[in-house]
C-alpha positions as CSV (number, residue, x, y, z in Angstrom):
1,M,-56.6,110.2,-56.7
2,A,-59.0,108.1,-54.5
3,A,-58.6,109.0,-51.3
4,T,-58.1,105.2,-50.7
5,D,-55.1,105.4,-53.3
6,L,-53.1,108.3,-51.0
7,N,-50.3,107.0,-48.8
8,P,-51.6,106.9,-45.1
9,R,-49.8,109.8,-44.0
10,D,-51.8,111.8,-46.3
11,R,-55.1,110.2,-45.6
12,I,-54.8,111.7,-42.0
13,L,-54.3,114.7,-43.2
14,N,-56.5,114.7,-45.6
15,V,-59.2,113.8,-43.1
16,A,-57.9,115.7,-39.8
17,G,-58.1,118.8,-42.2
18,E,-61.5,118.1,-43.6
19,L,-62.2,117.2,-39.7
20,F,-60.7,120.5,-38.3
21,H,-62.3,122.5,-41.2
22,R,-66.0,121.2,-39.8
23,H,-65.5,121.2,-36.4
24,G,-62.7,123.1,-35.9
25,Y,-59.2,122.5,-34.1
26,G,-60.0,122.5,-30.7
27,A,-62.7,120.3,-30.9
28,V,-61.2,117.4,-32.5
29,T,-59.3,114.9,-30.7
30,V,-57.2,112.7,-32.0
31,D,-59.5,109.4,-30.9
32,D,-62.4,111.1,-33.5
33,I,-59.4,111.3,-36.1
34,I,-58.9,107.8,-35.9
35,A,-62.4,107.0,-35.9
36,A,-63.0,108.7,-38.8
37,L,-60.2,107.3,-40.8
38,K,-61.6,103.5,-39.0
39,V,-57.9,102.6,-38.8
40,P,-56.2,101.3,-36.0
41,P,-54.2,104.1,-33.3
42,A,-51.1,102.7,-33.9
43,T,-51.1,103.8,-37.4
44,F,-52.1,107.3,-36.7
45,H,-49.4,107.2,-34.3
46,R,-46.7,105.8,-36.6
47,Y,-46.8,109.1,-38.7
48,F,-47.9,111.4,-35.7
49,N,-46.8,112.1,-32.0
50,S,-49.5,114.1,-30.8
51,K,-52.4,116.3,-32.3
52,E,-50.4,119.3,-32.4
53,E,-47.5,117.3,-34.2
54,L,-50.5,116.8,-36.9
55,G,-52.4,120.3,-36.4
56,V,-48.3,121.7,-37.5
57,A,-48.3,119.4,-40.8
58,W,-51.5,120.1,-41.6
59,L,-50.7,123.9,-41.5
60,E,-48.0,123.8,-43.8
61,R,-50.1,121.9,-46.0
62,L,-52.6,124.4,-45.9
63,N,-50.4,127.4,-46.1
64,R,-48.8,125.8,-49.3
65,R,-51.9,125.5,-50.6
66,M,-53.6,128.9,-49.5
67,V,-50.2,130.5,-51.0
68,S,-50.8,128.3,-54.1
69,M,-54.2,129.1,-54.7
70,H,-53.5,133.0,-54.6
71,R,-50.7,132.7,-57.0
72,S,-52.6,131.1,-59.5
73,F,-55.3,133.9,-58.5
74,M,-53.5,136.7,-59.4
75,E,-52.0,135.1,-62.5
76,K,-55.5,134.4,-64.1
77,L,-57.9,137.0,-63.5
78,G,-57.4,139.7,-65.7
79,A,-57.7,143.4,-65.5
80,P,-56.3,144.8,-62.0
81,E,-60.0,146.7,-60.9
82,T,-61.7,143.4,-61.5
83,R,-59.1,140.8,-59.7
84,L,-60.9,142.9,-56.0
85,K,-64.5,142.3,-56.9
86,K,-63.6,138.5,-58.9
87,Y,-61.7,137.5,-55.5
88,F,-64.3,138.6,-53.1
89,Y,-66.8,136.7,-55.1
90,A,-65.0,133.7,-55.1
91,M,-64.7,133.1,-51.7
92,A,-67.9,134.6,-50.9
93,G,-68.9,131.7,-53.2
94,W,-66.4,128.8,-51.1
95,L,-67.7,130.2,-47.7
96,E,-71.8,129.3,-48.7
97,Q,-70.2,126.0,-50.1
98,S,-68.2,124.8,-46.4
99,G,-71.3,125.7,-44.8
100,Y,-70.2,129.2,-43.2
101,R,-67.1,127.7,-41.6
102,S,-64.7,130.6,-42.5
103,C,-61.0,130.8,-42.1
104,Q,-59.2,128.4,-41.2
105,F,-56.1,129.9,-40.0
106,A,-58.2,131.8,-37.5
107,N,-60.5,129.5,-36.3
108,T,-57.7,127.1,-35.2
109,R,-55.4,130.2,-33.6
110,A,-58.6,131.4,-31.6
111,C,-58.7,128.1,-29.8
112,L,-54.8,128.0,-29.5
113,N,-52.7,129.1,-26.5
114,D,-49.7,130.7,-26.8
115,S,-47.7,127.2,-26.1
116,A,-48.6,126.1,-29.3
117,E,-45.5,128.0,-30.6
118,E,-44.9,126.1,-33.5
119,M,-48.5,126.6,-34.8
120,V,-49.0,129.8,-34.0
121,E,-46.1,130.6,-36.1
122,L,-47.3,129.2,-39.0
123,I,-50.9,131.1,-38.6
124,D,-49.0,134.7,-38.1
125,Q,-46.7,133.8,-41.5
126,Y,-49.8,132.9,-43.4
127,K,-51.8,135.9,-42.1
128,R,-48.8,138.2,-43.1
129,Y,-48.5,136.6,-46.4
130,Q,-52.3,137.5,-47.0
131,L,-51.8,141.0,-46.5
132,K,-49.0,141.0,-48.4
133,F,-52.0,139.3,-51.0
134,F,-54.4,142.1,-50.3
135,I,-51.9,144.9,-50.8
136,E,-50.9,143.3,-54.2
137,L,-54.5,142.9,-55.3
138,V,-54.9,146.5,-55.1
139,R,-51.6,148.4,-55.9
140,G,-53.1,148.3,-59.5
141,I,-55.7,150.2,-58.5
142,V,-55.1,152.4,-56.2
143,G,-50.7,153.0,-57.1
144,E,-47.5,152.2,-55.7
145,K,-47.9,155.2,-52.8
146,D,-51.2,154.0,-51.2
147,A,-50.7,150.1,-52.1
148,Q,-49.7,149.8,-48.1
149,K,-52.2,151.5,-46.7
150,I,-55.3,150.6,-48.6
151,G,-53.9,147.1,-49.5
152,T,-53.8,146.8,-45.5
153,A,-57.6,148.4,-44.7
154,V,-59.3,146.1,-47.2
155,F,-57.6,142.9,-45.6
156,L,-59.4,144.2,-42.5
157,L,-62.0,144.2,-44.4
158,F,-62.0,140.9,-45.9
159,S,-61.0,139.3,-42.4
160,G,-63.4,141.0,-40.5
161,A,-66.2,140.3,-43.3
162,M,-65.5,136.3,-43.2
163,T,-65.3,136.2,-39.1
164,E,-68.9,137.7,-39.4
165,A,-70.1,135.5,-42.1
166,Q,-69.4,132.2,-40.1
167,N,-70.8,134.2,-37.2
168,L,-74.0,134.8,-39.0
169,K,-74.1,132.0,-41.5
170,A,-75.0,135.1,-44.2
171,K,-73.0,136.5,-47.4
172,W,-74.0,140.0,-47.1
173,P,-70.9,140.8,-44.9
174,I,-69.1,139.8,-47.6
175,D,-71.5,142.1,-49.6
176,D,-70.7,145.2,-47.6
177,A,-67.2,144.9,-47.5
178,L,-66.4,144.7,-51.2
179,Q,-68.8,147.8,-51.9
180,C,-66.4,149.5,-48.9
181,S,-63.3,148.0,-49.8
182,E,-64.2,149.1,-53.8
183,E,-65.7,153.0,-52.7
184,L,-61.9,153.2,-51.2
185,C,-60.0,152.0,-54.0
186,Q,-62.2,154.4,-56.3
187,L,-61.5,157.4,-54.1
188,H,-57.6,156.8,-53.8
189,S,-57.5,155.7,-57.5
190,R,-58.8,159.0,-58.3
191,Q,-56.5,160.8,-55.9
192,A,-53.5,159.5,-58.1
193,V,-55.0,160.0,-61.1
194,A,-55.5,164.1,-59.7
195,V,-51.8,164.2,-58.3
């Protein structure tokens, strides 16, 4: 479906999402979005009363898409011991393609104050989901006993690596985080077998 075939609300969400990802939520104004849409201001305001209302709708949609992507990823990736590497490689590829603009949730949270409660809550929900995703991702490697601890460590390694890859415009933080994550999982999978 071409962008012009979308209903106006979805088109606004698409254009705003691209601008938020490229420039950061805090740097984009409603006027920037209206200019990129090439529509009268009334068209924007028919669907969204404020930038924050748009931000909530955008984060809700982004959350649904990311959860769907993670579920699909887990279903398609075969053996548990290969999933970690495949996930890191997939995200490194996406990071390079996006010009090293990292996690849209983390980038958005960095420019929000706590008064944007609904947006802050949506970001928190997604990050909690992402943590659970990493716990599930490593469970097949390290076993049930260590899944929470190791999954949390891998989540933190991944999150930090994504941030530094964005800061440095380089892929090596992802590569190094993957290596550390794999070594951590191998160490704990050997301990699980030894017990």
